[in-house]
N, CA and C of each residue as an Amber inpcrd file, in Angstrom:
protein
   375
 146.3900000  48.2560000  74.9250000 145.1110000  48.3860000  74.2530000
 145.2530000  47.9840000  72.7920000 144.3200000  47.2390000  72.3040000
 144.2860000  46.8780000  70.8930000 143.8720000  48.1050000  70.0860000
 144.6200000  48.4290000  69.0200000 144.2570000  49.6060000  68.2300000
 142.8400000  49.4920000  67.6660000 142.1090000  50.5590000  67.7310000
 140.7700000  50.6110000  67.1560000 140.8620000  50.8820000  65.6560000
 141.7480000  51.7820000  65.2610000 141.9680000  52.0830000  63.8460000
 143.1260000  51.2390000  63.3380000 143.0450000  50.7830000  62.1020000
 144.1040000  49.9230000  61.5710000 144.6720000  50.3880000  60.2320000
 144.1100000  51.4330000  59.6170000 144.6370000  51.9220000  58.3430000
 144.0390000  53.3000000  58.0570000 144.6590000  54.0070000  57.1270000
 144.1240000  55.2760000  56.6490000 143.4000000  55.0150000  55.3420000
 142.1550000  55.4430000  55.2520000 141.3610000  55.2810000  54.0370000
 141.5350000  56.4850000  53.1140000 141.3530000  57.6960000  53.6590000
 141.5070000  58.8920000  52.8530000 141.8870000  60.0900000  53.7280000
 142.4520000  61.0760000  53.0680000 142.7640000  62.3720000  53.6640000
 142.0360000  63.4200000  52.8460000 141.8800000  64.6180000  53.3930000
 141.1920000  65.6880000  52.6790000 142.0920000  66.9170000  52.6170000
 142.2090000  67.4890000  51.4310000 142.8960000  68.7620000  51.2550000
 141.8590000  69.8140000  50.8790000 141.9580000  70.9810000  51.4940000
 141.0950000  72.1030000  51.1500000 141.8380000  72.9560000  50.1330000
 141.2000000  73.1680000  48.9910000 141.8350000  73.8620000  47.8690000
 140.8920000  74.9360000  47.3200000 141.4620000  75.8780000  46.5770000
 140.6500000  76.9390000  45.9680000 139.7820000  76.3890000  44.8400000
 140.3680000  75.5260000  44.0180000 139.6970000  75.0260000  42.8230000
 139.9860000  73.5280000  42.6990000 139.0510000  72.6720000  43.0900000
 139.3040000  71.2260000  43.0410000 139.6970000  70.7080000  41.6490000
 139.1100000  71.2540000  40.6010000 139.4660000  70.8190000  39.2380000
 140.9350000  71.1270000  38.9400000 141.3620000  72.3390000  39.2700000
 142.7580000  72.7330000  39.0270000 143.7060000  71.9170000  39.8990000
 143.3370000  71.6860000  41.1580000 144.1760000  70.8930000  42.0590000
 144.2910000  69.4590000  41.5480000 143.1780000  68.8750000  41.1220000
 143.2090000  67.5040000  40.5970000 144.1060000  67.4230000  39.3660000
 144.0070000  68.4080000  38.4870000 144.8450000  68.4280000  37.2820000
 146.3260000  68.5320000  37.6540000 146.6490000  69.3450000  38.6660000
 148.0350000  69.4750000  39.1150000 148.5810000  68.1250000  39.5940000
 147.8430000  67.4440000  40.4510000 148.3050000  66.1660000  40.9990000
 148.3550000  65.0790000  39.9310000 147.4430000  65.1020000  38.9930000
 147.4780000  64.1210000  37.8960000 148.7130000  64.3580000  37.0230000
 148.9660000  65.6250000  36.6870000 150.1000000  65.9700000  35.8390000
 151.4340000  65.7620000  36.5600000 151.5200000  66.2230000  37.8020000
 152.7890000  66.2160000  38.5260000 153.1530000  64.8420000  39.0810000
 152.1720000  64.1420000  39.6650000 152.4600000  62.8840000  40.3430000
 151.8280000  61.6730000  39.6590000 151.0960000  61.8980000  38.5780000
 150.4780000  60.7860000  37.8680000 149.3260000  60.1360000  38.6170000
 148.7090000  60.8690000  39.5440000 147.6090000  60.3020000  40.3220000
 146.3310000  60.2730000  39.4920000 145.5350000  59.2350000  39.6930000
 144.2760000  59.0830000  38.9860000 143.2090000  59.9600000  39.6450000
 142.4620000  60.6990000  38.8240000 141.3670000  61.5340000  39.3140000
 140.1050000  60.6790000  39.4010000 139.4280000  60.7670000  40.5290000
 138.1920000  60.0180000  40.7580000 137.0770000  61.0140000  41.0430000
 135.9220000  60.7900000  40.4590000 134.7300000  61.5810000  40.7740000
 133.8160000  60.7120000  41.6210000 133.2410000  61.3030000  42.6620000
 132.3570000  60.5410000  43.5400000 131.3050000  61.4780000  44.1210000
 130.2920000  60.8920000  44.7470000 129.2690000  61.6850000  45.4190000
 128.6400000  62.7100000  44.5020000 128.4330000  63.9000000  45.0320000
 127.8160000  65.0000000  44.2990000 128.8790000  65.7500000  43.5090000
 129.4800000  65.0640000  42.5190000 130.5390000  65.6040000  41.6570000
 131.7680000  66.0500000  42.4370000 132.0830000  65.3280000  43.5230000
 133.3040000  65.5790000  44.2990000 134.4940000  64.9950000  43.5520000
 135.6870000  65.4770000  43.8710000 136.9200000  64.9970000  43.2540000
 137.8470000  64.4080000  44.3030000 138.5500000  63.3690000  43.8940000
 139.5550000  62.7440000  44.7410000 140.6960000  62.2740000  43.8550000
 141.8030000  61.9250000  44.4950000 142.9870000  61.4090000  43.8070000
 143.3250000  60.0540000  44.4010000 143.4850000  59.0450000  43.5560000
 143.8220000  57.7100000  44.0300000 145.3220000  57.6260000  44.2810000
 145.6920000  57.1650000  45.4800000 147.0940000  56.9740000  45.8570000
 147.1880000  55.5650000  46.4260000 147.5920000  54.5980000  45.6120000
 147.6110000  53.2060000  46.0670000 146.2000000  52.7870000  46.4360000
 146.0310000  52.2750000  47.6490000 144.7120000  51.8540000  48.1090000
 144.0020000  52.9500000  48.8980000 144.5940000  54.1250000  48.9550000
 144.0070000  55.2500000  49.6630000 143.6580000  56.3500000  48.6610000
 142.9740000  57.3940000  49.1550000 142.6920000  58.5130000  48.2810000
 142.8050000  59.8270000  49.0430000 142.9650000  60.8860000  48.2670000
 142.9760000  62.2480000  48.7810000 141.7320000  62.9190000  48.2240000
 140.8060000  63.2750000  49.1010000 139.6170000  64.0120000  48.6800000
 139.9580000  65.4960000  48.6150000 139.3920000  66.1810000  47.6440000
 139.6000000  67.6160000  47.4820000 138.3010000  68.3330000  47.8110000
 138.3930000  69.3780000  48.6300000 137.2000000  70.1510000  48.9990000
 137.4890000  71.6370000  48.9090000 136.4500000  72.4000000  48.6420000
 136.5360000  73.8670000  48.6830000 136.3910000  74.3330000  50.1250000
 136.9230000  75.4880000  50.4220000 136.7760000  76.0820000  51.7460000
 135.2940000  76.2540000  52.0650000 134.8750000  75.7950000  53.2240000
 133.4940000  75.9070000  53.6500000 132.6050000  74.7550000  53.2220000
 133.1280000  73.8740000  52.3830000 132.3340000  72.7380000  51.9170000
 132.0170000  71.7780000  53.0550000 132.9560000  71.5910000  53.9400000
 132.7760000  70.7050000  55.1010000 132.7400000  71.5840000  56.3420000
 131.6200000  71.5980000  57.0300000 131.4720000  72.4890000  58.1820000
 131.8540000  71.8280000  59.4990000 132.1750000  70.5400000  59.4820000
 132.5270000  69.8460000  60.7310000 134.0100000  69.9600000  61.0800000
 134.8170000  70.4900000  60.1850000 136.2440000  70.6170000  60.4890000
 136.6520000  72.0930000  60.4780000 137.9000000  72.3470000  60.7370000
 138.4400000  73.7090000  60.7770000 139.4160000  73.8910000  59.6150000
 138.9590000  73.5440000  58.4330000 139.8000000  73.5520000  57.2470000
 140.2630000  74.9610000  56.8860000 141.4210000  75.0000000  56.2700000
 141.9600000  76.2380000  55.7090000 142.7310000  75.8700000  54.4480000
 142.6850000  76.7270000  53.4780000 143.4130000  76.4810000  52.2370000
 144.9040000  76.5290000  52.5230000 145.6060000  75.5150000  52.0270000
 147.0600000  75.4920000  52.1270000 147.6280000  74.9920000  53.4330000
 146.8180000  74.4480000  54.3360000 147.3520000  73.9820000  55.6130000
 147.6510000  72.4840000  55.6040000 147.4450000  71.8120000  54.4580000
 147.7320000  70.3820000  54.3720000 149.2170000  70.0990000  54.3790000
 149.5720000  68.9270000  54.8540000 150.9610000  68.4720000  54.9260000
 150.9230000  66.9610000  54.7180000 151.2570000  66.5190000  53.5020000
 151.1660000  65.1050000  53.1500000 152.5280000  64.5220000  52.8530000
 152.7130000  63.2790000  53.2280000 153.8990000  62.5290000  52.8430000
 153.4410000  61.3700000  51.9710000 153.9380000  61.3310000  50.7430000
 153.6170000  60.2690000  49.7990000 154.8780000  59.4720000  49.5030000
 154.7440000  58.1600000  49.4120000 155.8860000  57.3070000  49.1290000
 156.0900000  57.1710000  47.6270000 157.3500000  57.0370000  47.2370000
 157.7050000  56.9040000  45.8280000 158.8120000  55.8680000  45.6670000
 158.9030000  55.3060000  44.4750000 159.9990000  54.4040000  44.1360000
 161.1490000  55.1740000  43.4860000 160.9090000  56.4460000  43.1280000
 161.9490000  57.2520000  42.4900000 163.0310000  57.6370000  43.4890000
 164.2470000  57.8170000  42.9810000 165.3300000  58.3150000  43.8220000
 165.1050000  59.8120000  44.0540000 165.7120000  60.3650000  45.0900000
 165.5810000  61.8150000  45.3010000 166.0380000  62.6200000  44.0800000
 167.0820000  62.1670000  43.4300000 167.5790000  62.8610000  42.2450000
 166.5390000  62.8400000  41.1220000 165.8590000  61.7010000  40.9590000
 164.8140000  61.6000000  39.9350000 163.6190000  62.4860000  40.2820000
 163.2800000  62.5420000  41.5590000 162.1760000  63.3990000  41.9980000
 162.5020000  64.8600000  41.6930000 163.7120000  65.2800000  42.0720000
 164.1220000  66.6730000  41.8500000 164.1280000  66.9960000  40.3620000
 164.6460000  66.0890000  39.5360000 164.6690000  66.3180000  38.0880000
 163.2420000  66.4390000  37.5460000 162.3520000  65.5770000  37.9970000
 160.9640000  65.6040000  37.5340000 160.2710000  66.9060000  37.9410000
 160.3930000  67.2850000  39.2120000 159.7480000  68.5060000  39.6820000
 160.3320000  69.7420000  38.9930000 161.6450000  69.7540000  38.8070000
 162.3010000  70.8640000  38.1170000 161.7870000  70.9690000  36.6840000
 161.6580000  69.8330000  36.0050000 161.1240000  69.8110000  34.6410000
 159.6860000  70.3500000  34.6040000 158.9210000  70.1040000  35.6710000
 157.5450000  70.5870000  35.7640000 157.4810000  72.0610000  36.1890000
 158.6420000  72.6510000  36.5320000 158.6790000  74.0430000  36.9690000
 158.2270000  74.2350000  38.4050000 158.3510000  73.1810000  39.2140000
 157.9100000  73.2330000  40.6070000 159.1320000  73.4060000  41.5060000
 159.1890000  74.4890000  42.2710000 160.3400000  74.7200000  43.1540000
 160.4080000  73.6910000  44.2840000 161.6020000  73.2700000  44.6050000
 161.8570000  72.3690000  45.7240000 161.9160000  73.2210000  46.9910000
 161.1540000  72.8480000  48.0040000 161.1590000  73.5700000  49.2720000
 162.3070000  73.1180000  50.1560000 162.5700000  71.8070000  50.1420000
 163.6480000  71.2370000  50.9460000 163.9780000  69.8530000  50.4070000
 165.2480000  69.4850000  50.5110000 165.6220000  68.1210000  50.1870000
 166.6570000  68.0410000  49.0850000 167.1820000  66.8520000  48.9530000
 166.8540000  65.6630000  49.7340000 167.3400000  65.7830000  51.1810000
 166.5450000  65.2370000  52.0810000 166.8460000  65.2900000  53.5050000
 166.3930000  63.9800000  54.1460000 167.1270000  63.5500000  55.1660000
 166.7800000  62.3260000  55.8830000 165.6920000  62.6210000  56.9000000
 164.6300000  61.8210000  56.8790000 163.5080000  61.9570000  57.8050000
 163.1460000  60.5630000  58.3160000 162.1630000  60.4940000  59.1660000
 161.6880000  59.2090000  59.6730000 160.2060000  59.0930000  59.4020000
 159.8290000  58.0150000  58.7400000 158.4320000  57.7510000  58.4330000
 157.8620000  56.6820000  59.3430000 156.7090000  56.1810000  58.9890000
 156.0090000  55.1820000  59.7970000 156.7840000  53.8770000  59.9210000
 157.6340000  53.5830000  58.9250000 158.3810000  52.3210000  58.9380000
 159.8810000  52.5240000  59.1240000 160.2920000  53.7320000  59.5190000
 161.7020000  53.9830000  59.7710000 162.2490000  55.1200000  58.9270000
 163.5880000  55.2040000  58.8420000 164.2310000  56.3020000  58.1200000
 163.9740000  56.2420000  56.6150000 163.8350000  57.4180000  56.0220000
 163.7390000  57.5180000  54.5740000 164.2780000  58.8590000  54.1190000
 164.3840000  59.0430000  52.7980000 164.8690000  60.2880000  52.2170000
 163.6920000  61.0140000  51.5850000 163.5880000  62.3240000  51.8740000
 162.4370000  63.1080000  51.4290000 162.8410000  64.3180000  50.6040000
 161.9260000  64.6850000  49.7060000 162.0050000  65.9280000  48.9440000
 160.6550000  66.6170000  49.1300000 160.6890000  67.9130000  49.4560000
 159.4740000  68.6730000  49.7420000 159.2100000  69.7090000  48.6580000
 157.9110000  69.9340000  48.3920000 157.4690000  71.0200000  47.5190000
 156.0490000  71.4140000  47.9400000 155.5800000  72.5250000  47.3970000
 154.2150000  72.9850000  47.6910000 153.3490000  72.8480000  46.4550000
 152.0830000  72.4960000  46.6760000 151.1460000  72.4840000  45.5610000
 150.6810000  73.9260000  45.3120000 149.8870000  74.1760000  44.2630000
 149.4860000  75.5580000  43.9640000 148.6910000  76.2510000  45.0740000
 148.0950000  75.4850000  46.0010000 147.3540000  76.0780000  47.1090000
 148.2110000  76.2690000  48.3530000 149.4840000  75.8600000  48.2950000
 150.3870000  76.0340000  49.4270000 150.5150000  74.8230000  50.3290000
 149.7710000  73.7500000  50.0460000 149.9080000  72.5300000  50.8440000
 151.3130000  71.9720000  50.6830000 151.9060000  71.5120000  51.7740000
 153.2480000  70.9580000  51.7460000 153.1760000  69.4820000  51.3670000
 153.9010000  69.1190000  50.3170000 153.9240000  67.7340000  49.8550000
 155.3460000  67.2090000  50.0190000 155.4490000  66.0570000  50.6640000
 156.7260000  65.3870000  50.8970000 156.7010000  64.0850000  50.0990000
 157.6640000  63.9170000  49.1960000 157.8240000  62.6610000  48.4750000
 158.9980000  61.9280000  49.1120000 158.7550000  60.7090000  49.5580000
 159.7750000  59.9910000  50.3290000 160.0210000  58.6040000  49.7850000
 161.2630000  58.1730000  49.9590000 161.6660000  56.8300000  49.5060000
 162.4080000  56.1270000  50.6260000 161.9080000  54.9310000  50.9470000
 162.6180000  54.0830000  51.9090000 163.7960000  53.4310000  51.2010000
 164.8800000  53.1460000  51.9610000 166.0430000  52.4990000  51.3410000
 165.7030000  51.0900000  50.8530000
């Protein structure tokens, strides 16, 4: 079967405070904050984005705060990621550890955002 979907446009994280979450991602990962729609917030990640929503804002899904699990690609080495997160005062949950992504093996470092969402920063060799 020919795939019907061919790319990911955006993902959604449910957070307590979209402004605070956007500030965290801008400060920690250097992501650009985007405002759209009815004063909604999103974060630009390459050609994709992460939309931020409050609990109950979207009634068509079964969202919960802190249940997100994202893998973002980086050009930084695991050592550079750990140094950066440590400097920001963000505890490392796991890593560096070898994992497998969409294009094969890579090295990952995990941490949680302030809402408990699991964030994986990964680098392909």
